[in-house]
BABAMI-485968 format. One record per residue (C-alpha): residue number from 1; x, y, z; residue in one letter; chain. Coordinates in steps of 0.25 Angstrom, whole numbers, plus 5000, padded with zeros to 4 digits. Layout:
BEGIN
+-----+------+-------+------+-----+-------+
:   n : east : north :   up : res : chain :
+-----+------+-------+------+-----+-------+
: NUM :    X :     Y :    Z :   A :     A :
...
+-----+------+-------+------+-----+-------+
END
This chain:
BEGIN
+-----+------+-------+------+-----+-------+
:   n : east : north :   up : res : chain :
+-----+------+-------+------+-----+-------+
:   1 : 5000 :  5000 : 5000 :   M :     A :
:   2 : 5006 :  5014 : 4997 :   T :     A :
:   3 : 5008 :  5024 : 5007 :   R :     A :
:   4 : 4997 :  5033 : 5003 :   A :     A :
:   5 : 4987 :  5022 : 5003 :   R :     A :
:   6 : 4991 :  5017 : 5017 :   T :     A :
:   7 : 4989 :  5031 : 5022 :   I :     A :
:   8 : 4975 :  5032 : 5015 :   C :     A :
:   9 : 4971 :  5019 : 5021 :   A :     A :
:  10 : 4975 :  5023 : 5035 :   S :     A :
:  11 : 4968 :  5037 : 5036 :   L :     A :
:  12 : 4953 :  5039 : 5039 :   A :     A :
:  13 : 4944 :  5042 : 5027 :   A :     A :
:  14 : 4945 :  5057 : 5027 :   V :     A :
:  15 : 4960 :  5058 : 5028 :   V :     A :
:  16 : 4962 :  5046 : 5019 :   A :     A :
:  17 : 4953 :  5052 : 5008 :   A :     A :
:  18 : 4962 :  5064 : 5008 :   A :     A :
:  19 : 4975 :  5056 : 5008 :   A :     A :
:  20 : 4970 :  5046 : 4997 :   C :     A :
:  21 : 4964 :  5057 : 4988 :   G :     A :
:  22 : 4969 :  5068 : 4980 :   D :     A :
:  23 : 4973 :  5077 : 4992 :   E :     A :
:  24 : 4983 :  5071 : 5001 :   P :     A :
:  25 : 4981 :  5074 : 5016 :   P :     A :
:  26 : 4994 :  5082 : 5018 :   I :     A :
:  27 : 4992 :  5096 : 5011 :   P :     A :
:  28 : 5001 :  5101 : 5000 :   P :     A :
:  29 : 5011 :  5112 : 5004 :   P :     A :
:  30 : 5006 :  5125 : 5007 :   P :     A :
:  31 : 5005 :  5136 : 4997 :   D :     A :
:  32 : 5018 :  5144 : 4994 :   G :     A :
:  33 : 5031 :  5142 : 4988 :   P :     A :
:  34 : 5036 :  5127 : 4988 :   P :     A :
:  35 : 5044 :  5123 : 5000 :   R :     A :
:  36 : 5054 :  5113 : 5004 :   F :     A :
:  37 : 5051 :  5102 : 5014 :   A :     A :
:  38 : 5060 :  5094 : 5024 :   H :     A :
:  39 : 5055 :  5082 : 5032 :   R :     A :
:  40 : 5060 :  5085 : 5046 :   F :     A :
:  41 : 5054 :  5073 : 5052 :   L :     A :
:  42 : 5057 :  5062 : 5049 :   P :     A :
:  43 : 5070 :  5070 : 5044 :   H :     A :
:  44 : 5074 :  5071 : 5030 :   S :     A :
:  45 : 5085 :  5080 : 5025 :   D :     A :
:  46 : 5078 :  5082 : 5011 :   E :     A :
:  47 : 5070 :  5094 : 5008 :   W :     A :
:  48 : 5059 :  5092 : 4998 :   I :     A :
:  49 : 5048 :  5101 : 4991 :   P :     A :
:  50 : 5037 :  5102 : 5001 :   E :     A :
:  51 : 5027 :  5097 : 4990 :   S :     A :
:  52 : 5034 :  5084 : 4991 :   Q :     A :
:  53 : 5030 :  5081 : 5006 :   I :     A :
:  54 : 5020 :  5069 : 5006 :   P :     A :
:  55 : 5006 :  5073 : 5007 :   R :     A :
:  56 : 5002 :  5060 : 5013 :   V :     A :
:  57 : 5005 :  5057 : 5027 :   P :     A :
:  58 : 5017 :  5048 : 5030 :   Q :     A :
:  59 : 5015 :  5034 : 5036 :   D :     A :
:  60 : 5027 :  5037 : 5046 :   D :     A :
:  61 : 5031 :  5044 : 5054 :   P :     A :
:  62 : 5019 :  5051 : 5062 :   H :     A :
:  63 : 5024 :  5065 : 5058 :   M :     A :
:  64 : 5033 :  5071 : 5047 :   V :     A :
:  65 : 5038 :  5085 : 5048 :   I :     A :
:  66 : 5042 :  5093 : 5036 :   W :     A :
:  67 : 5050 :  5106 : 5037 :   E :     A :
:  68 : 5047 :  5116 : 5026 :   L :     A :
:  69 : 5055 :  5127 : 5019 :   S :     A :
:  70 : 5052 :  5138 : 5008 :   E :     A :
:  71 : 5067 :  5138 : 5006 :   L :     A :
:  72 : 5077 :  5128 : 5001 :   P :     A :
:  73 : 5083 :  5120 : 5013 :   P :     A :
:  74 : 5097 :  5126 : 5011 :   D :     A :
:  75 : 5092 :  5140 : 5009 :   A :     A :
:  76 : 5101 :  5149 : 5018 :   P :     A :
:  77 : 5095 :  5157 : 5029 :   I :     A :
:  78 : 5094 :  5172 : 5026 :   T :     A :
:  79 : 5096 :  5183 : 5036 :   P :     A :
:  80 : 5082 :  5186 : 5035 :   E :     A :
:  81 : 5077 :  5172 : 5038 :   Q :     A :
:  82 : 5087 :  5171 : 5050 :   Q :     A :
:  83 : 5081 :  5184 : 5055 :   A :     A :
:  84 : 5067 :  5180 : 5053 :   A :     A :
:  85 : 5070 :  5167 : 5060 :   A :     A :
:  86 : 5077 :  5174 : 5072 :   D :     A :
:  87 : 5066 :  5184 : 5073 :   S :     A :
:  88 : 5055 :  5173 : 5074 :   L :     A :
:  89 : 5063 :  5165 : 5085 :   A :     A :
:  90 : 5065 :  5177 : 5093 :   Q :     A :
:  91 : 5051 :  5183 : 5092 :   R :     A :
:  92 : 5045 :  5169 : 5096 :   C :     A :
:  93 : 5053 :  5168 : 5108 :   R :     A :
:  94 : 5051 :  5182 : 5112 :   A :     A :
:  95 : 5036 :  5180 : 5110 :   A :     A :
:  96 : 5036 :  5167 : 5119 :   A :     A :
:  97 : 5044 :  5174 : 5130 :   E :     A :
:  98 : 5034 :  5186 : 5130 :   A :     A :
:  99 : 5022 :  5177 : 5130 :   K :     A :
: 100 : 5028 :  5169 : 5141 :   G :     A :
: 101 : 5027 :  5156 : 5134 :   W :     A :
: 102 : 5039 :  5150 : 5140 :   F :     A :
: 103 : 5030 :  5148 : 5151 :   D :     A :
: 104 : 5022 :  5135 : 5147 :   F :     A :
: 105 : 5010 :  5140 : 5155 :   Q :     A :
: 106 : 5010 :  5153 : 5148 :   R :     A :
: 107 : 5010 :  5146 : 5135 :   G :     A :
: 108 : 4998 :  5138 : 5139 :   L :     A :
: 109 : 4991 :  5150 : 5145 :   A :     A :
: 110 : 4993 :  5157 : 5131 :   D :     A :
: 111 : 4985 :  5146 : 5124 :   G :     A :
: 112 : 4996 :  5136 : 5120 :   F :     A :
: 113 : 4992 :  5122 : 5122 :   H :     A :
: 114 : 4998 :  5108 : 5118 :   L :     A :
: 115 : 4995 :  5104 : 5104 :   L :     A :
: 116 : 4987 :  5091 : 5102 :   A :     A :
: 117 : 4997 :  5079 : 5102 :   G :     A :
: 118 : 5009 :  5087 : 5105 :   D :     A :
: 119 : 5018 :  5090 : 5117 :   R :     A :
: 120 : 5026 :  5102 : 5114 :   K :     A :
: 121 : 5017 :  5111 : 5105 :   H :     A :
: 122 : 5008 :  5121 : 5112 :   Y :     A :
: 123 : 4998 :  5127 : 5102 :   V :     A :
: 124 : 4991 :  5140 : 5103 :   N :     A :
: 125 : 4978 :  5139 : 5095 :   E :     A :
: 126 : 4975 :  5154 : 5095 :   E :     A :
: 127 : 4989 :  5156 : 5088 :   F :     A :
: 128 : 4988 :  5144 : 5080 :   L :     A :
: 129 : 4975 :  5149 : 5073 :   F :     A :
: 130 : 4979 :  5164 : 5072 :   D :     A :
: 131 : 4984 :  5164 : 5058 :   G :     A :
: 132 : 4998 :  5170 : 5062 :   R :     A :
: 133 : 5011 :  5163 : 5058 :   V :     A :
: 134 : 5025 :  5164 : 5066 :   L :     A :
: 135 : 5019 :  5174 : 5076 :   D :     A :
: 136 : 5028 :  5173 : 5088 :   C :     A :
: 137 : 5017 :  5179 : 5097 :   E :     A :
: 138 : 5007 :  5168 : 5093 :   R :     A :
: 139 : 5015 :  5155 : 5090 :   P :     A :
: 140 : 5006 :  5143 : 5087 :   E :     A :
: 141 : 5013 :  5134 : 5097 :   F :     A :
: 142 : 5023 :  5134 : 5108 :   L :     A :
: 143 : 5032 :  5122 : 5110 :   M :     A :
: 144 : 5034 :  5118 : 5124 :   Y :     A :
: 145 : 5043 :  5107 : 5129 :   Y :     A :
: 146 : 5042 :  5099 : 5142 :   G :     A :
: 147 : 5055 :  5101 : 5151 :   T :     A :
: 148 : 5057 :  5097 : 5165 :   P :     A :
: 149 : 5055 :  5112 : 5169 :   K :     A :
: 150 : 5042 :  5112 : 5161 :   G :     A :
: 151 : 5037 :  5117 : 5147 :   K :     A :
: 152 : 5048 :  5124 : 5139 :   L :     A :
: 153 : 5044 :  5133 : 5127 :   L :     A :
: 154 : 5053 :  5128 : 5116 :   A :     A :
: 155 : 5047 :  5137 : 5105 :   G :     A :
: 156 : 5035 :  5140 : 5097 :   V :     A :
: 157 : 5029 :  5134 : 5084 :   M :     A :
: 158 : 5022 :  5141 : 5073 :   F :     A :
: 159 : 5012 :  5136 : 5064 :   Y :     A :
: 160 : 5008 :  5140 : 5050 :   A :     A :
: 161 : 4994 :  5147 : 5050 :   N :     A :
: 162 : 4987 :  5136 : 5042 :   A :     A :
: 163 : 4987 :  5121 : 5040 :   A :     A :
: 164 : 4995 :  5122 : 5027 :   N :     A :
: 165 : 5001 :  5135 : 5028 :   A :     A :
: 166 : 5016 :  5137 : 5027 :   R :     A :
: 167 : 5024 :  5143 : 5038 :   G :     A :
: 168 : 5033 :  5156 : 5035 :   P :     A :
: 169 : 5048 :  5152 : 5034 :   Q :     A :
: 170 : 5053 :  5165 : 5040 :   V :     A :
: 171 : 5067 :  5160 : 5043 :   G :     A :
: 172 : 5069 :  5153 : 5030 :   G :     A :
: 173 : 5075 :  5139 : 5033 :   N :     A :
: 174 : 5076 :  5142 : 5048 :   L :     A :
: 175 : 5061 :  5142 : 5050 :   T :     A :
: 176 : 5056 :  5129 : 5043 :   L :     A :
: 177 : 5042 :  5126 : 5046 :   W :     A :
: 178 : 5037 :  5112 : 5046 :   H :     A :
: 179 : 5025 :  5103 : 5047 :   Y :     A :
: 180 : 5021 :  5089 : 5051 :   H :     A :
: 181 : 5014 :  5078 : 5043 :   I :     A :
: 182 : 5008 :  5067 : 5051 :   W :     A :
: 183 : 5005 :  5053 : 5049 :   K :     A :
: 184 : 4992 :  5054 : 5056 :   I :     A :
: 185 : 4983 :  5066 : 5054 :   A :     A :
: 186 : 4982 :  5076 : 5065 :   M :     A :
: 187 : 4970 :  5084 : 5068 :   C :     A :
: 188 : 4972 :  5099 : 5065 :   I :     A :
: 189 : 4961 :  5110 : 5068 :   R :     A :
: 190 : 4960 :  5121 : 5059 :   D :     A :
: 191 : 4972 :  5117 : 5051 :   G :     A :
: 192 : 4982 :  5120 : 5062 :   L :     A :
: 193 : 4979 :  5114 : 5076 :   L :     A :
: 194 : 4983 :  5100 : 5079 :   I :     A :
: 195 : 4972 :  5094 : 5088 :   V :     A :
: 196 : 4975 :  5079 : 5087 :   G :     A :
: 197 : 4978 :  5067 : 5078 :   Q :     A :
: 198 : 4967 :  5062 : 5068 :   A :     A :
: 199 : 4961 :  5049 : 5071 :   R :     A :
: 200 : 4958 :  5040 : 5060 :   N :     A :
: 201 : 4960 :  5052 : 5051 :   G :     A :
: 202 : 4949 :  5061 : 5058 :   A :     A :
: 203 : 4950 :  5072 : 5068 :   C :     A :
: 204 : 4940 :  5076 : 5079 :   R :     A :
: 205 : 4945 :  5090 : 5078 :   E :     A :
: 206 : 4952 :  5096 : 5067 :   G :     A :
: 207 : 4956 :  5090 : 5053 :   E :     A :
: 208 : 4966 :  5079 : 5050 :   P :     A :
: 209 : 4979 :  5084 : 5044 :   A :     A :
: 210 : 4992 :  5077 : 5041 :   F :     A :
: 211 : 5001 :  5089 : 5041 :   R :     A :
: 212 : 5003 :  5100 : 5051 :   S :     A :
: 213 : 5004 :  5115 : 5049 :   P :     A :
: 214 : 5018 :  5121 : 5047 :   E :     A :
: 215 : 5025 :  5125 : 5059 :   M :     A :
: 216 : 5038 :  5131 : 5064 :   L :     A :
: 217 : 5045 :  5130 : 5077 :   H :     A :
: 218 : 5052 :  5142 : 5084 :   V :     A :
: 219 : 5061 :  5137 : 5095 :   W :     A :
: 220 : 5065 :  5145 : 5108 :   F :     A :
: 221 : 5075 :  5135 : 5113 :   L :     A :
: 222 : 5089 :  5131 : 5106 :   D :     A :
: 223 : 5083 :  5121 : 5097 :   H :     A :
: 224 : 5094 :  5112 : 5091 :   P :     A :
: 225 : 5088 :  5113 : 5077 :   D :     A :
: 226 : 5085 :  5128 : 5077 :   G :     A :
: 227 : 5075 :  5138 : 5082 :   R :     A :
: 228 : 5065 :  5133 : 5071 :   F :     A :
: 229 : 5067 :  5119 : 5072 :   A :     A :
: 230 : 5056 :  5109 : 5068 :   T :     A :
: 231 : 5060 :  5098 : 5078 :   T :     A :
: 232 : 5053 :  5098 : 5091 :   M :     A :
: 233 : 5063 :  5089 : 5098 :   W :     A :
: 234 : 5071 :  5095 : 5108 :   L :     A :
: 235 : 5080 :  5087 : 5118 :   S :     A :
: 236 : 5079 :  5088 : 5133 :   R :     A :
: 237 : 5092 :  5095 : 5134 :   S :     A :
: 238 : 5088 :  5106 : 5124 :   E :     A :
: 239 : 5075 :  5108 : 5131 :   L :     A :
: 240 : 5082 :  5109 : 5145 :   D :     A :
: 241 : 5092 :  5119 : 5139 :   A :     A :
: 242 : 5081 :  5127 : 5134 :   A :     A :
: 243 : 5073 :  5127 : 5147 :   A :     A :
: 244 : 5086 :  5131 : 5154 :   A :     A :
: 245 : 5089 :  5143 : 5144 :   A :     A :
: 246 : 5074 :  5148 : 5146 :   H :     A :
: 247 : 5076 :  5147 : 5161 :   D :     A :
: 248 : 5089 :  5154 : 5161 :   A :     A :
: 249 : 5083 :  5166 : 5153 :   A :     A :
: 250 : 5071 :  5167 : 5162 :   H :     A :
+-----+------+-------+------+-----+-------+
END
């Protein structure tokens, strides 16, 4: 049995119809100039045209992450892009300090709550649906990590403002947006908010989707892969160092 037929046989009727019909279940690239794509997880060094990303969900693993760029992967960083990336990181940290979000309870009081099925992403639904993009005063997510001393604010995460919108690459290849493709559809409300995982291809709330909106991390700690790294993995020593640095500064 071919891979496409296997997927079609395993999905519920409404999703299977989409997967087996003329329109695959994963949407085509958003409108705009062609982009390059890089499979971040599972890792591949190859960059391909975004249009070549499969539009049928993978059999394995549970999730694939694709990084995207409007520029060739070897394009040098211009002074303007460096300045824009520096400004974004500085403005976001300053906003988090001013809002008091390094205090976990303050973040909760300001409307951030744990995203369904997650352990580190805290979403603010008001900010998620306000239509703004890269607004450091209104980030869609705060990223809190558990430490022996409590929750540590490691950074913020931005979403594009629609399910199939592309994120602005303000810092050139320093600021690579990414999205997830899931083996099993997630339930997404109003195109943006994950509210759970589909069961038998159906959702009690939201609509089934195999692809996430585009997202960008901005890290406040010394991330080994850079201030806008895609990976969420941080070692205990890196988290402890970040917590100690924050305590020393306050």
